[in-house]
C-alpha positions in Angstrom: 0.0 0.0 0.0 1.4 3.4 -0.9 1.0 6.9 -2.3 -2.0 8.4 -0.5 -4.0 10.7 -2.7 -2.6 14.3 -2.8 -3.8 17.6 -4.1 -2.8 17.6 -7.8 -3.9 21.2 -8.5 -6.8 19.9 -10.5 -10.0 21.9 -10.8 -12.5 21.3 -7.9 -14.9 18.5 -8.4 -18.6 19.2 -9.2 -20.8 19.9 -6.2 -22.5 16.5 -6.6 -19.1 14.8 -6.7 -17.9 16.7 -3.7 -21.0 15.7 -1.7 -20.7 12.0 -2.8 -17.0 11.8 -2.1 -17.5 13.4 1.4 -20.1 10.8 2.1 -17.9 7.9 0.9 -15.0 9.2 3.0 -17.1 8.6 6.1 -18.9 5.5 4.9 -16.0 3.3 3.9 -13.2 2.2 6.3 -10.8 2.4 3.4 -10.9 3.4 -0.3 -8.3 1.9 -2.6 -7.5 2.6 -6.3 -5.8 -0.3 -8.0 -2.9 1.1 -10.1 0.5 0.0 -11.4 3.4 2.0 -10.0 4.6 2.7 -13.5 1.2 4.0 -14.6 2.1 7.6 -13.8 -0.4 9.2 -16.2 -3.3 7.0 -15.0 -2.5 7.9 -11.4 -2.5 11.6 -12.2 -5.9 11.3 -13.9 -7.3 9.4 -11.0 -6.1 12.1 -8.6 -7.8 14.7 -10.8 -11.1 12.9 -11.2 -11.3 11.8 -7.6 -10.1 15.0 -6.0 -11.7 15.1 -2.5 -11.9 11.4 -2.1 -9.7 10.0 0.6 -8.2 7.1 -1.2 -4.9 5.2 -1.3 -3.3 3.6 -4.3 -2.9 -0.1 -4.1 0.3 -1.0 -6.0 -0.9 -3.5 -8.6 1.0 -6.6 -9.5 2.7 -6.0 -12.9 2.4 -8.7 -15.6 6.1 -7.9 -16.5 7.1 -9.4 -13.2 5.2 -12.6 -13.5 6.2 -16.1 -14.7 3.3 -18.4 -15.2 5.2 -21.6 -14.4 6.7 -20.2 -11.2 3.2 -19.1 -10.1 1.9 -22.6 -10.7 4.9 -24.2 -9.0 4.4 -22.0 -5.9 0.7 -22.8 -5.7 -0.3 -19.1 -6.4 -2.1 -19.7 -9.6 -4.1 -22.8 -10.7 -6.8 -22.5 -13.4 -7.7 -26.2 -13.1 -10.0 -25.0 -10.3 -12.0 -22.7 -12.6 -15.4 -24.0 -13.7 -15.7 -24.1 -17.5 -18.3 -21.3 -17.6 -16.0 -18.8 -15.9 -12.6 -19.4 -17.6 -10.8 -18.5 -20.7 -10.5 -20.9 -23.5 -6.7 -20.7 -23.0 -4.6 -19.8 -20.1 -5.5 -16.5 -18.4 -3.3 -13.7 -19.8 -0.6 -12.6 -17.4 -2.0 -9.1 -17.2 -5.3 -10.6 -16.0 -3.4 -12.8 -13.5 -1.7 -9.6 -12.1 -5.1 -7.9 -11.9 -6.6 -10.8 -10.0 -3.6 -10.9 -7.6 -4.0 -7.2 -7.0 -7.7 -7.4 -6.0 -6.9 -10.4 -3.9 -4.3 -8.4 -2.0 -7.1 -6.0 -1.0 -9.3 -8.9 0.3 -6.2 -10.0 2.3 -5.9 -6.5 3.8 -9.6 -6.3 4.6 -9.5 -9.6 6.4 -6.3 -8.9 8.2 -7.5 -5.5 9.5 -11.1 -6.4 10.1 -12.4 -3.5 8.0 -16.2 -3.5 7.9 -16.5 -2.1 4.3 -14.1 -1.1 1.7 -14.5 0.7 -1.6 -12.4 -0.6 -4.5 -11.8 1.4 -7.6 -9.4 1.0 -10.6 -7.3 3.9 -12.0 -9.3 4.3 -15.2 -12.5 5.0 -13.2 -14.7 7.9 -14.4 -17.3 9.2 -12.0 -20.8 10.0 -13.3 -21.5 13.6 -12.0 -25.1 13.5 -13.0 -25.8 10.4 -10.9 -23.7 11.0 -7.8 -26.3 13.0 -5.9 -28.2 9.6 -5.5 -25.2 7.7 -4.1 -25.7 8.3 -0.4 -29.4 7.3 -0.5 -28.6 4.3 -2.7 -26.0 2.9 -0.3 -28.4 3.6 2.5 -30.7 1.0 0.9 -28.2 -1.8 1.4 -29.6 -4.4 3.8 -27.9 -5.7 6.9 -25.6 -8.5 5.9 -24.8 -7.4 2.4 -21.4 -8.6 1.1 -20.8 -6.9 -2.3 -22.2 -3.9 -4.1 -21.3 -2.9 -7.7 -21.1 0.9 -8.1 -20.0 0.4 -11.7 -20.3 -2.5 -14.1 -20.7 -3.7 -17.6 -23.6 -5.9 -18.8 -27.2 -6.3 -17.6 -27.6 -2.7 -16.7 -31.1 -3.0 -18.1 -33.1 -6.2 -18.4 -34.7 -6.5 -21.8 -37.4 -8.9 -23.1 -34.6 -10.4 -25.3 -32.5 -11.0 -22.2 -35.4 -12.7 -20.3 -36.0 -14.9 -23.3 -32.4 -15.9 -23.5 -32.4 -16.7 -19.8 -35.5 -18.8 -20.2 -33.7 -20.7 -22.9 -30.7 -21.3 -20.6 -32.9 -22.4 -17.7 -34.7 -24.9 -20.0 -31.5 -26.4 -21.3 -29.4 -26.3 -18.2 -30.7 -29.6 -16.6 -29.7 -31.3 -19.9 -26.2 -29.8 -19.7 -26.6 -28.3 -23.1 -25.4 -24.9 -22.0 -22.5 -23.8 -19.9 -24.7 -22.7 -16.9 -26.1 -24.8 -14.2 -29.8 -24.4 -13.5 -29.2 -22.2 -10.5 -26.6 -20.1 -12.3 -29.1 -19.6 -15.3 -31.8 -18.4 -12.9 -29.4 -15.8 -11.4 -28.0 -14.4 -14.7 -30.2 -11.3 -14.6 -30.4 -8.7 -11.8 -33.6 -8.7 -9.8 -35.5 -5.7 -8.3 -34.7 -5.0 -4.6 -35.1 -1.3 -3.8 -35.6 2.0 -5.6 -31.9 2.2 -6.5 -30.6 -1.3 -5.9 -31.0 -4.6 -7.7 -29.9 -8.0 -6.6 -26.8 -8.6 -8.7 -26.9 -10.9 -11.7 -24.0 -11.6 -14.0 -22.0 -8.3 -14.4 -18.5 -7.7 -15.7 -15.7 -5.3 -14.7 -14.2 -4.5 -11.3 -13.6 -0.8 -11.7 -16.0 0.2 -8.9 -17.4 -2.0 -6.1 -17.7 -2.1 -2.4 -17.0 -5.2 -0.3 -17.6 -6.0 3.4 -15.4 -8.1 5.7 -17.5 -11.2 5.2 -17.6 -10.7 1.4 -13.8 -10.3 1.4 -13.4 -13.6 3.3 -15.4 -15.4 0.7 -13.6 -13.8 -2.2 -10.2 -14.5 -0.7 -11.0 -18.2 -0.1 -12.3 -18.6 -3.7 -9.3 -16.9 -5.2 -6.6 -18.9 -3.3 -4.9 -20.0 -5.4 -5.8 -17.6 -8.2 -8.3 -19.3 -10.6 -10.5 -16.5 -11.9 -10.3 -13.2 -13.7 -11.1 -10.5 -11.0 -14.6 -9.9 -12.5 -15.3 -13.5 -13.1 -14.6 -14.3 -9.5 -17.4 -11.9 -8.4 -19.7 -13.4 -11.1 -18.9 -16.9 -10.0 -19.9 -16.4 -6.4 -22.9 -14.3 -7.3 -24.3 -16.9 -9.8 -23.6 -19.8 -7.4 -25.7 -17.9 -4.7 -22.7 -17.7 -2.4 -22.5 -13.9 -2.1 -25.1 -11.5 -1.0 -24.5 -9.0 -3.8 -26.2 -5.9 -5.2 -25.8 -3.6 -8.2 -26.7 0.1 -8.1 -29.1 1.7 -10.5 -28.0 4.0 -11.9 -24.3 3.2 -12.0 -22.0 5.8 -10.4 -18.7 5.0 -12.1 -17.6 4.1 -15.6 -14.3 3.0 -17.0 -12.5 5.3 -19.5 -13.2 2.8 -22.3 -16.9 2.8 -21.5 -17.0 6.5 -21.3 -15.5 6.9 -24.7 -12.0 7.7 -23.5 -9.3 5.4 -24.8 -6.2 5.1 -27.0 -6.3 8.0 -29.4 -8.8 9.8 -27.1 -6.4 11.0 -24.4 -5.7 7.7 -22.7 -3.0 5.0 -23.3 -3.6 1.4 -24.2 -4.5 -1.0 -21.4 -1.8 -2.2 -19.1 -3.6 -5.5 -18.6 -4.2 -6.6 -22.2 -1.5 -7.4 -24.7 
């Protein structure tokens, strides 16, 4: 853990962002932004976008420092444990392994320190100023005993008639093992209504913005030791197996640069994970 957020001289956040960040500073025991130490430009953009948020950078594990065979030999990485529906067709790329190790390091810290709830962001996160006024009320709708809450995600942000039809198809074929999902997983693929601004989580992708409790971190750490999942597939695995009490906010409060239309050629570098 290193590099506590500092004043970068950036413009002040919007009033909505300032209110939301002030709330999060008191709500979360810790706020981490996962970032490679060499990603200087990403760290600066995170400081600018999150000015007023009391976060710490989590020094991410760099794919350049990883050797797959050594990780296997040391018992750190073993994709043989990954169910077919949640794994790559080939070995997980080393950048993804590093990302998974980085998120697992946070779960280790949560468990070691007994933190009640922690907010996890990635360094390409982009706040939604137009939605942030709803954030305090939304997190106030979380029930006692919640374990994970997506504040940003990709996939199933809206449930369409086509999505329901596809789920019905999966549910019908799952007992015959003709699709990759088990019957229970197929039933949980889509988010379900819970409160005005929360849904019970379905299958969502990305880990650029989520909150986790102590009990949630314990479950994630156990399932990711040794590393067997992409960081986002780990969350989806436990959600679809019904092993994690997880929610997704509606609306989302944070995007990724790529989802917000910012990427290579648009002011941001290529991914440090892919390639």
